[in-house]
N, C-alpha and C positions, 0 to 999 in steps of 0.2 A: 786526803787520802781518803778515797770516793771509794763510797762502798759496792759491791756487788748484788743486783739487783735479786738475784735468785738467792743472795745468803740466809737463810730462813732464822735466820737470828736474832736478824734484824725484825725489832716486832711491828715499828712503827716509820714511815719515812720524815714523821713530822720530829723537828728539835723543840722536844717540851720541856718548858724549865721545870723543877719539881713543885711551885707552887699552881702552876696554869695544870700540868699531869693532875693534881691531888685534887685540884677543884674540880676537874672534867669527869675525874672515875667516880668526885662525890656527885656530883649532880646527876651523874649515871646510876651509881647505886639507889641515889632517892628514888628516881624515878618506876623504876622497878617496886617499889611501895605506893604510888600513889595511885588514887582515886579517882580517874574523870570523867565527865562525859563522851560521850562519843566525838563530839565537833572538839575538844578537847584535847582525846588522845590524836587529831587529825593533824593538828599544828606540832602537836610533842614528836608524831611521825616522820613530820617534815622536819623540825631542827634536831633529830637525829640524825636522820640521811645528811643534813649537810656539813653534820661531827664527824661521819665519815668520810663526804668526800673531801672534806679540808683536813683531813689526817691522812688519806690514800696521795692529796694530791702536793703534801706537803707543803700546803701554805701555814704557818705559824697565824698569824692577824685574821686568816679565814675562819680557823679553827677554833682560834679565842671569843669571835662573834659568835660563831656558832652553837658555840659554849652557851654564850651569854643567850642568846634566842630561847635555848634549852629549856635554862632557867625561867625566864617569860614566860613560858609557854604550861611551867609547871599549874601548882595549884594559888590558889589565889585563899587569902584568908576568911574573906568574905562574901559567902556564897547566897544564891537566891535561894527562896523557897519555892517547891515547886516536884514537880514531877517527872522531873528531868533524873533518870540514871544515872548511879557515878559508877563506874565499873575498872577495873586492875587493867593492865597493859596488856591490849592485843596482841594476839602468839606474835607474829611477826613484830611487831614492836617489841616487846620482850626480848624476842631471839635478834634482833638488830645493836639493843642494849651492849647484852650478854657477848655478843661477838667484838665488841670495842671494846669491853672492861679487858677482855682475854687478849688484844692485840696491842691494849696499852700498859700489859703485862700486871694487872687487878685482879682480881679473885671473882669472879660470880657467883 
């Protein structure tokens, strides 16, 4: 049975199993708490955008890969000593993450 694209009850076009959905929501929620350099936030922004595009396109494999890339873009345990400031997510990144969480049925 095909779903109507205008059906607003259908929160996402990708069919996600509960494990993948849970993993994606976990990393998205974690990302809201990350403190990174501006350069790292650039990589996170690209990964978050890729997650959103894969979700909208309905490509589960691309979605899985984008979630993995987002995890890799996050903080690392070993950090260099220096004057590079670490900051919370920039507004546009935070907004896109929250929109993704809500579109996947999670709580932002």
